[in-house]
C-alpha positions in Angstrom: -18.1 -6.7 -9.5 -14.1 -6.5 -11.6 -14.8 -5.7 -15.4 -11.7 -5.9 -17.9 -10.7 -2.1 -18.5 -9.4 -1.4 -21.8 -7.1 1.3 -24.1 -10.0 3.4 -24.0 -9.9 3.6 -20.6 -5.9 4.7 -20.7 -6.7 6.7 -23.8 -9.3 9.1 -21.8 -7.1 9.0 -18.1 -3.5 10.2 -20.7 -5.9 12.9 -22.1 -7.1 14.1 -18.4 -3.5 14.1 -17.5 -2.4 16.2 -20.3 -4.8 18.8 -19.5 -4.1 18.8 -16.0 -0.4 19.4 -17.3 -1.1 22.6 -18.8 -3.4 23.8 -16.7 -1.1 23.9 -14.1 1.4 25.8 -16.7 3.8 22.6 -18.3 4.8 20.7 -15.8 3.4 19.0 -12.9 6.0 16.5 -10.1 5.4 13.6 -10.3 4.3 13.1 -7.0 0.6 14.9 -9.2 1.1 12.9 -11.9 0.8 9.3 -9.6 -2.0 10.9 -7.7 -3.7 11.1 -10.9 -2.7 8.0 -12.3 -4.5 6.0 -9.9 -6.9 7.8 -8.4 -8.7 10.0 -10.4 -12.2 9.3 -10.4 -13.6 6.6 -12.6 -10.2 6.5 -14.6 -7.7 5.7 -11.5 -5.9 2.2 -11.2 -8.0 2.3 -8.1 -11.0 4.3 -9.2 -11.9 2.1 -12.7 -13.7 -1.2 -12.7 -10.1 -4.2 -13.5 -9.7 -6.9 -11.0 -6.4 -5.8 -9.8 -6.5 -8.2 -6.5 -6.1 -11.7 -6.6 -3.9 -15.2 -8.5 -3.5 -15.2 -11.8 -6.9 -17.1 -13.4 -6.0 -20.6 -14.5 -6.0 -19.6 -18.7 -4.3 -16.8 -18.3 -0.8 -18.0 -19.8 0.3 -20.0 -22.3 2.4 -23.0 -22.7 5.7 -20.6 -23.1 5.0 -18.7 -19.1 3.7 -15.3 -21.7 0.3 -13.3 -20.7 -2.5 -14.2 -22.9 -5.3 -12.6 -21.4 -6.5 -9.7 -19.1 -6.8 -10.8 -15.8 -6.1 -9.7 -11.5 -2.7 -7.7 -11.2 -0.9 -8.7 -8.5 -1.9 -11.1 -4.9 -1.5 -9.6 -1.7 -1.1 -11.4 0.9 -4.9 -12.2 2.1 -5.5 -13.8 -1.1 -2.7 -15.9 -0.6 -4.2 -17.3 2.3 -6.8 -16.7 5.3 -4.4 -17.8 7.6 -3.0 -13.8 7.2 -6.2 -13.1 8.6 -6.2 -15.1 10.9 -2.4 -14.2 12.6 -2.9 -11.0 12.4 -6.3 -11.7 14.1 -4.3 -12.2 17.7 -2.8 -9.3 17.4 -5.9 -7.5 17.0 -8.1 -8.9 19.5 -4.7 -7.5 21.8 -5.1 -3.9 21.0 -9.1 -4.1 21.5 -8.4 -5.2 25.0 -5.3 -3.1 25.7 -6.7 0.0 24.0 -10.4 -0.3 25.6 -11.9 -0.1 22.4 -15.1 -2.4 19.8 -14.5 -1.0 16.4 -12.3 -2.0 13.4 -10.9 0.8 10.8 -9.2 -1.0 7.7 -7.9 1.8 5.0 -7.9 0.1 1.2 -9.6 -2.7 1.7 -9.1 -4.2 -1.2 -11.4 -7.6 -2.4 -12.7 -7.4 1.6 -11.1 -10.8 1.9 -8.8 -9.0 5.1 -12.1 -7.7 6.7 -13.5 -10.4 5.7 -10.6 -13.0 8.0 -10.6 -10.5 11.1 -14.2 -10.8 11.4 -14.1 -14.6 11.1 -10.9 -14.6 13.2 -12.4 -12.1 16.2 -15.3 -13.8 16.8 -13.6 -17.2 17.4 -11.7 -15.9 19.9 -14.3 -14.8 21.5 -12.9 -10.4 20.6 -16.3 -9.7 18.4 -16.0 -6.0 17.1 -19.3 -3.7 17.4 -18.4 -2.2 13.5 -15.8 -2.5 11.5 -15.4 0.5 9.5 -13.6 0.2 6.0 -12.2 3.3 4.5 -12.2 3.0 0.8 -12.1 5.8 -2.4 -13.0 2.9 -4.4 -15.8 2.3 -6.0 -15.6 -0.6 -7.8 -13.8 -2.1 -4.9 -16.8 -1.0 -2.5 -18.5 -3.0 -4.2 -16.7 -6.0 -4.3 -16.2 -6.1 -0.9 -19.7 -6.1 0.0 -19.9 -9.1 -1.8 -17.2 -10.9 -0.5 -18.8 -9.0 3.7 -22.3 -10.5 2.7 -22.7 -12.4 5.8 -21.4 -9.4 8.5 -23.5 -6.0 6.8 -24.4 -5.6 10.4 -21.4 -4.5 11.7 -19.2 -3.3 8.7 -19.7 0.4 7.5 -17.7 2.6 4.3 -16.6 5.6 4.9 -14.8 8.2 2.6 -13.4 10.7 4.8 -12.7 10.3 8.6 -14.1 11.6 11.1 -12.5 14.5 13.5 -12.5 12.0 16.3 -12.1 8.3 16.4 -11.1 5.3 18.3 -10.7 1.7 18.1 -7.6 -0.8 15.8 -6.2 0.8 12.9 -5.6 -2.0 9.8 -3.2 -0.8 6.5 -2.0 -4.0 4.4 -0.1 -3.0 1.9 -1.7 0.5 2.1 1.2 3.2 2.4 3.2 2.1 -1.1 0.1 3.3 -3.1 0.4 6.8 -1.7 2.1 9.4 -4.4 5.8 10.3 -4.0 7.9 12.7 -5.2 10.9 11.5 -7.0 14.4 13.9 -6.6 16.5 12.7 -8.9 21.0 14.0 -9.1 21.8 13.6 -12.6 26.1 15.2 -12.3 25.9 16.5 -9.7 22.8 18.6 -9.2 19.6 17.7 -7.5 15.8 18.5 -9.5 12.5 17.4 -9.3 11.5 14.9 -11.7 8.0 14.8 -13.0 5.9 15.1 -16.5 6.1 17.0 -19.4 3.8 17.1 -22.3 5.1 16.1 -25.3 4.7 14.5 -29.1 2.5 11.5 -29.5 3.2 8.5 -31.7 0.8 10.1 -34.1 1.7 12.7 -34.1 -0.4 13.8 -37.2 -3.7 12.4 -35.1 -2.5 14.9 -31.8 -2.1 11.8 -29.3 -1.0 13.2 -26.6 2.4 11.6 -24.9 4.7 12.3 -21.5 7.9 12.5 -20.4 10.1 13.6 -18.2 11.3 16.0 -17.3 13.9 17.2 -13.9 12.9 21.0 -12.9 16.2 22.2 -10.7 14.7 22.4 -6.6 16.2 22.5 -3.1 14.7 19.4 -1.5 16.1 17.2 -0.2 16.2 13.3 0.4 16.2 13.1 5.0 20.2 11.5 4.4 22.9 12.8 2.3 23.6 10.5 0.0 27.5 10.3 -0.7 29.3 10.1 -3.5 28.9 11.4 -7.0 27.1 9.3 -8.9 23.3 10.1 -10.3 21.8 9.0 -7.7 16.8 8.8 -8.1 14.4 8.1 -4.9 11.6 9.2 -3.2 10.3 11.1 -1.0 7.3 10.1 0.9 5.5 13.7 2.3 1.8 12.6 1.3 2.3 9.2 3.5 3.4 10.4 6.3 0.9 13.7 6.5 -1.6 10.3 6.6 -0.2 9.5 9.8 -0.4 11.9 11.0 -3.9 12.9 10.7 -5.2 10.1 11.2 -2.7 10.4 14.9 -4.4 13.6 15.4 -7.4 11.6 15.0 -7.4 9.1 16.8 -7.8 10.0 20.1 -7.7 6.3 22.3 -6.6 2.9 19.6 -4.1 1.2 18.4 -2.6 1.0 14.1 -0.8 -1.7 12.3 0.6 -0.8 9.2 1.5 -3.4 7.3 4.2 -2.8 3.7 7.0 -3.4 2.0 10.1 -1.3 2.9 12.9 -0.4 5.0 14.5 1.8 7.7 15.7 5.0 6.5 18.9 4.0 6.2 18.8 1.3 4.3 15.8 3.8 2.3 18.9 6.1 1.1 21.5 3.9 0.8 24.6 5.0 -1.7 23.9 0.9 -3.8 20.5 1.5 -3.9 20.4 3.9 -6.4 17.4 3.9 -9.0 14.7 4.5 -6.8 12.3 2.1 -5.6 9.0 3.5 -8.1 7.9 -0.3 -9.4 4.6 -1.4 -11.8 2.3 -3.8 -11.8 0.3 -5.4 -14.1 -1.3 -9.2 -15.7 1.2 -10.7 -12.5 4.1 -9.0 -14.3 6.3 -5.8 -12.4 7.6 -3.0 -15.1 9.7 0.5 -13.8 7.2 2.4 -16.6 5.0 4.0 -15.0 4.3 6.7 -17.5 3.2 3.5 -19.9 -0.2 2.3 -19.8 -1.6 5.5 -17.0 -4.7 3.8 -15.0 -4.1 -0.6 -16.0 -1.8 -0.2 -14.1 -1.1 -0.1 -10.2 2.2 2.2 -9.1 3.9 1.6 -6.2 6.8 2.5 -3.9 8.6 1.5 -1.3 7.6 2.7 2.6 10.1 4.3 4.6 9.7 3.2 8.1 11.7 5.4 9.7 9.5 8.3 8.0 6.7 6.7 9.3 7.8 6.4 12.8 9.0 10.0 13.1 5.7 11.4 11.8 3.4 9.0 14.5 5.7 10.9 17.1 5.3 14.1 15.7 1.2 13.4 16.6 1.9 12.0 19.8 1.6 8.5 18.8 4.0 5.9 20.4 5.4 3.2 19.1 5.1 0.0 19.8 6.9 -1.8 17.6 8.6 -2.5 14.6 9.8 -6.0 13.2 9.4 -8.0 9.3 6.7 -9.6 8.9 8.0 -13.2 9.2 8.8 -12.4 13.3 4.9 -10.5 12.8 2.9 -13.7 11.5 5.1 -15.8 13.8 4.6 -14.3 16.8 0.9 -13.7 16.6 0.9 -17.7 15.9 0.7 -18.3 12.7 2.8 -21.9 12.7 0.4 -22.7 15.2 -2.2 -21.9 12.3 0.0 -24.0 9.6 -0.3 -27.7 11.8 -3.9 -27.7 11.3 -4.6 -26.5 7.8 -4.7 -27.7 4.6 -1.5 -28.3 2.8 -2.3 -26.5 0.0 -3.0 -23.1 3.2 0.9 -24.5 4.7 2.2 -23.7 1.2 0.9 -20.8 0.7 1.4 -18.8 4.2 5.7 -20.4 3.9 4.7 -17.2 1.5 4.4 -14.9 4.0 7.4 -16.0 6.4 10.1 -17.0 4.1 13.0 -14.7 3.9 13.2 -15.1 -0.4 10.0 -14.4 -0.4 7.4 -12.1 1.3 8.3 -12.5 4.7 11.8 -10.0 5.1 10.8 -7.5 2.3 7.6 -6.7 4.1 7.5 -4.8 7.5 5.0 -4.0 11.4 4.9 -1.0 12.5 2.7 -0.9 15.6 1.4 2.2 17.5 -0.9 3.4 20.1 -2.6 6.6 21.0 -2.5 6.6 24.9 -0.9 4.1 27.4 2.1 1.6 25.1 1.5 -2.0 26.2 3.7 -5.3 25.5 1.9 -5.8 21.9 2.3 -9.6 20.9 3.3 -9.0 17.2 6.7 -7.5 18.2 7.9 -9.8 21.5 10.4 -11.9 19.4 12.6 -10.2 16.6 11.4 -6.7 17.1 13.6 -3.8 15.0 12.8 -0.5 16.7 16.7 0.6 17.4 17.0 0.3 13.7 14.5 3.2 12.7 
């Protein structure tokens, strides 16, 4: 079960990163730093025992609203309301039928809440799965998932690597945003890759490590030209796109549904989006300093869905659709599910579809290996033409 993780873990991770920087010649790109911070075994954010997912516990805030203790860091849609998974299950059930497969694969299953919702809902829809496979690198999260899914352990399995060939319906909720990104910065009209080097610690006498930004000249460029001469910072998503290509190459028959916050290329690399999208989350607060407290907070970047679509098509996947989370969930019957739900569930479900909450910022892309079909989630409001 989750535990509280303190500054000692962060200090150990900081020392490990400092050592890795020295081994690399004194500098690492931000993508490597993000990988180390999130996934270093036993120390990285997703590899240590911190709570991470869930609603803010009662009593964590004082009367003035400040955080007074450590609980979870952020909440995802399945923790908000089970209606999220129940609605998504309608799309998964249709995809299982159309692709004639019987297995669901979930990447980055968090607390196991979405898996539980899908397994329960698919059974209620008369579309039970023979096997539900979770791909998750976090040992602590696997234990939490086992606890959540105790009633379904006869059909749930965990793996840490993909087989050479796989079939089924793949689900990833807030998966791609946690994959490492490269940072490109235009400064004074010149392009640099932004990385990290070791600096002087706050306690110089004790030799405490510290990390500082360091830009190196590069021939890398963003997918689109950004007009103007102003300074500009943004991200390249090569690891996430490589993941999609690998998934497409090894999926012999089935469908993929990825839900995350992000934009199509033209919006992502807009001339006015000059500060990039990298964000950190800790104790239900957001900040923009990924170099502070490594291992104690999440680091994310928005998703370039055009890049995802191009990577998918390069490995033989067909596009089923692309739309906002609001359109997708409404198409999948969320409104009808809300009508029979308690008031608290209806209120939580509204956050999933309201434009100023998660409804517009979050998007859904659907892909298929095999014959395309009219996917339920994209019957109205499809935005494929914007990719």
